N, C-alpha and C positions, 0 to 999 in steps of 0.2 A: 525406469524410463529408458526406452531405446534411443539410440542416437542416429535416427534417420528421419528425413522429412516425411511428415504424414499429417493428415487431419484426423487420424484415427486415435485409438486409445492411448493416451498418456505418453506420447513420444516427444522428444526434444531433438530438433535437427535444424537443417538449413531451410530457409524459406522456399516455398514452391512458387512464390510470385514476388516480384519486386514491388515496393510501394509505388502507387500511382495516384495522381490527383483524382479524387472522387468527383469533383466538379471544378470549374475554372477557379483557380486560386486556393482551393482547399487541399491541404495535405491529407493523404490517405492514412488509415490506421496501419499498424504493423501487419506484415504479410501472413496469410494463412499458412500454417505449418511451421511458423517460426517459433522461437523460444517463448516469447510472451504469449503467443496463441496457445501454447501447450500448458503453461504453468499458471497464468493469471486467473483462469476460471476454475482451477482446482481448489477444493476446500482448504488445502493447506495454505493457500495464499491469504485466506481470511485471517489465519493465525498470525501472519506476518504484518498485517496492516497497522495494528496498534504500535508496533515498534517504530515504523516510519512516521506515524502521526506524532509520537512523543519526541522524536528527533526534530520534527518540524517546529513544534511549539517550544522546544528548548532554545530556539533563537528568540531573543527578547522582542524583536519587532513582531514576529509571527505570533508568539505567545500573547503579546498585548492585544493584537487584533482578534485572536480567538477569545481571549478573556472578555473583551468589550462587546464583541459583535456576534459571537456564535451562540447557538441554542444548546450546546452540548450539556449544559447543566439541567435545563428544563425539558429537553426532548432528546435524550441521548440515543434512544433506539431509532427514532426517526432520522436523526442526523446520520447515524451509522449506516442505516439502510440507503439513504440518498447518496452518501459518499461511496459506498460499495457499488451501487448502480452506475455512478458516474465513472468510476475506474473501469468497470466492465464495458461501458460504451466506448471509451477511448480505444479499446482493443478489438471488441467484437461488434461495434455498432455500425460498421460500414459508413454510409453517408451521414449517419447520425453522430459519428465521432466528432467531426469538425463542428457540427452544430452544438454539441455539448461543450466543446472547447470555447466557443464564442459565448455560450450562456454563462460559463464559469467566469470568464473575464468581465462580463457585464455585472455579474453578481458581486465581484470584488472591487468594482470601479469606485465605490464610495466608501470603502473601508479604510479609514485613516485615523490617526490619533497620536498619542504620545506613549512611549514605552516606560518601563519602570525606572529607566535611567534618565528620563526627561528628554529623550530624543524623538523627533517626529518620525512617523512611519506612514507609508501608504502600501496597501496590500499588493499593488501591481508594480512596485519598485522592482526592477529586474533582478537585483541581487536577492531579494526576499522571495519573489515568485519562483525564481529558478531553484532556490534551495528547497522549497517545498517539493518541487518535482524531483530534484536530485536525490533525495533520501531514498526513493524507491529502489535505486540500483544497488547500493550496498546492502539494503535489507533483503532484497531478493537473493543476492548471492549468498548471504549468510543463511537465510532461511532454507534455501534449496540444499545447501551443504548439510544441514541438520535433518531436515524433514523429508528430503527426497534423495537426490544424488548430486554430488558436486558437479558443477559445470566444467567442461573442458575449457581450455584457453580459447579455442575457436568459438564455443558457445557463449562464453562470457563476453567476447568482443561483439558477437551477434546481438546478445541481450542489450549491450550498451548502445549499439547502433539503433536498435528498435526502440529503446527508451528515449533516445534523441528524437526519433520520429514521433513518439507520443508527445514530447515537448513541443514540437511544431504544431501539433493539433491543439495544444493549450495556448498557442500564441507566443511561445518562447522563441526568441530569435537565436539563431546559431551563435551569434557573437556573445550571447549571454550564458552559454553553457559550454564547458569543455567539450571539444569535438572528438577526442580520443580517450581511451582508458589511461594512457600515459599522462594526459593532461588532467584527467579527472581526479586521480588520487592526491596530487599535491593541492588542488583546489579544495577537496574534501577535508584533508588534514588541516588546512589553513582555517576553514570555517570552524572545525572542532576546537582548534587551539585558541582562536580569537573571539568567537561569537557565542558558543553554546554555554548554557547554564541551567540550573534547576529552577526554572521559572515557576510562578504561581500555578500555571496550568499543568506543568509537568507534575508538580507535587500533588495536585488534585487527582490527576489521572491515575496515580500510583498509590493513592490513599485508600485502604480497604474500609475506612470508616465514613466515606463520603455517602450522602443521602441519595443514592441513585434510585429512581423510581422503578417499579416492577416492569418487566418487558410488556409492551403493548402491541406487539406484532405477532402474526401467526394465527393458527386456528383458535376459535373462541374457547373450546374446552381447555386448550393449553394455556391461554392467557388467564383464564379464571383460576386454574390450578396454580400458576406461578404467582398470581396476586395473593393467594392464600399462603403460599409457602415462602414468599419472598423475604419476610422478616428473618427466616432461618437461612435461606439460601444466599442472601445478598452478600454477606461478608465473605463466605468461602468463594463465591463467584469472583468478587473483586480481588481477592488474594490471588486466585488463579490467573486472572487477567493481568495483574501486575507482574506475577512471576513470568508469564510467557512474554510480556512486553519487554521486560528487562533482559530476559534470557535470549530472546531472538534478536535483540539489538546488537550490532557489531560491537565487540568489546572496546574498541577505541572510542566509539561514541558514548558508550556507557561510562567510561572513565572520564571523558571530557565533561559530561553532565554532572558527574559526581554521584552516580548511582551505585549502591552496594551490591556486590555479587560474590557469593562464597563458593569455595570448591564443592561443598556439599550440595548447594543449589545447582551447580553445573552438572554434577553426577546425576541428580534427579532429572534435570532437563534432558540429558542424553538418554536416560531410560524411557522417558516419555517419547522422545523422538524415534527410538527404535520401534516402539509400538505403532506410532503413526506411519512410519515407513512401511510397515507390514500391512496395516489395516486399510489405509486409504486406497492403495492401488487395487485391492481386492473388491472394492465397492462397485456396484453397477453404475453405469454412466449417469443415470438419473439422480443418483445420490452423491456421486463424486464431484460433479460439476455444477456450478451456479447456473441459474436459468438462462441468462443471455449467452453464456459460453456454450451451454448444451445446445441451444437452438442454432448457434453459429456453426458448431461442429456438425450438426445434422445437415444443415444447408450445404456445407462444404462437401460432405459425402455425396449428397444428391447431385451436386454439380459435377462430380467426377464420373458419374455413371454414364 
């Protein structure tokens, strides 16, 4: 990845536009040509998302909410597809970004209950809603270091500023998120030390023996083939998912949750990462980028002509 601003192929650089309101009162998505614009639609970002999700549900309140209210057990593929599209809308959705943020807050408005420790929770409690969002930043920095290229200090600061902008789209007030990297890391370490644990949902997500249904998305021939082969493929797939989830998680988060990770696993992950760093940048844009990102990049190029 080159380090100059561009809406073109795979670059990471300074934004070519400042965030502006898309309409009265609505925060704009991160800028075209920024760090998030470049990395969030890349296939490698998909590999990073399970690590962030697992860090989120390692918080007892969030884990309890997902345990009681999510369809991740009965419709894992649909839920994954909807979550991925939502993340893409925050960054590439233009005016739809703020609309998606409002939809998510409405969706979470009635999610409440009691966690495993008998404590009441509500999904929109600022500390919980902010933690869900906060996990993306350390996972992106860790994932990019392994699967792409480490961010420079300036890029890391830019990434955090853009992630704060995404938080505003989601309705997170500035007072509820650390506003600088210097403030973020003490906050992050405090949550790791005082809150996270191996919740029921964490254990399920990392269990290769879970009864996950066959994929039901994609072309019909592929779905039919996977339905036939799924009894053989399910466990290896879940083992690989667990391996990448734990491996791409920041080591301090992994330790706080109590997840095992060996030196041999780390060497294997780094071999995988070397292959990914070589293969993904060589892919054509239609294969390398997710659909919303690809369309947004094409529109940005047309706007520059």
